[in-house]
C-alpha positions, 0 to 999 in steps of 0.5 A: 539540090537535095530534092534533085538528087532524090528525084534522079536516084529514085528509079535506080535505087528502086531497081537495085532494091529489086536486085537485092530481093532476087539476090537474097531469095536465090540462096534460100530458095536454091540452097544447093546452087553452085558456090559462085552463085552464093558468092555473087548473091552476097556481093549483090547484097553488099553492093545494094546496101552500099548504094543506099548508104552512099545515097544517105551520105550524099544527101547528108553532104547536100543538106544545108544544115547537116546536123539538122539532117542527122537529127531528122533522119535518125533511122536512116543513119541507124540502118546504114550503120547496122550491118557494119556493127554485125554483118548478118544477112538478116540485118542487111535485109532489115536495113535495106528494107527500111532504106527502100521504104523510106526512100520510096515514101519520099517519092511524090509520084508514088501514091499511098495505095501503091506504097502500102501495097508494095510494102505488104507484098515486100514484107510478106515475101522477105518475111517468108524468106527470112523465117525459112532461112532461120527455121529450115535447119532447126531440129524441131522446126516445122517450116521447111518449104517456101510454101510453109513460110509464105502460109505462115507469113500470111496468117501472121500478118493478118493476125489469124495465126492458125498455129499449124506452122510456127517458128521454134528458134529465138531468131524466128520468134523475133521475126514473128514479132516484127512481122506481127507488128508490121502486119497490124500497122499495114493492115490498119493503113489499108483499112483506113485507106479503103474507108477514106476511099468510100467516104470520098466516094460518098462525098463526091456522090452527095456533092453531085446530087446537091449540084443537080438538085440546085440546077433543077431548082434553078431551072424550075425558078427560071420556068416560073419566071418565064411563065410570069413574063409570058403572061405579062406580055400577053396581057399587054398585047391584048390591051394594046390591040383592043380599040378605045370605046367610042362615045355615044351622043344621046338625043338630048345632047343633039337638040341642045 
């Protein structure tokens, strides 16, 4: 039952995650939008979080052993309860991203490459929006535009850190620490995935070369055996076509 529920709700939940991203981005990218736009985006954020929270509750109810399910999914429970403890937008962002990530990772049709690429893109986008939301109003902040935020996120995730843009608030620096750690982990996965691809490619090429070598050796052996058989048959044919020698009588034998 649990597996069927996860399979049926996979696509709708990922669609809601996209809606959450749009609702989270609009008030930050367009802070001067009408008040009803901000209220609608806030409502969408809570609806999406509620949908993922309901998904956790349903999976808990369908689990054969509920206590075992809770013990095996402590992070899921934490990110569901986190926004209720302190309803901050960043906490809703964090909890929804974690829920989306864990839900996507359970999908068998999503390959590792797609999951990692989506995680990198999503982390960079939401990291940029979050730091822009926090730092734009800081008196000494130098991250004032979306371009500055994206550039800062990219240099932070790749551990380059030019230093031309940096958060100045405590919350912004906390976001930077999370982005650094996440970026290092994801880049490690990307590097390992690329290395594994090259290794598997080399192994396939080596296996194909060994297979072709074995076929060539087998063909060479068959040619040798065929030549041997042809030589034997030729010798037998020559021997069969040669008449037996006729005995010659000598004069002595005739007189007798």
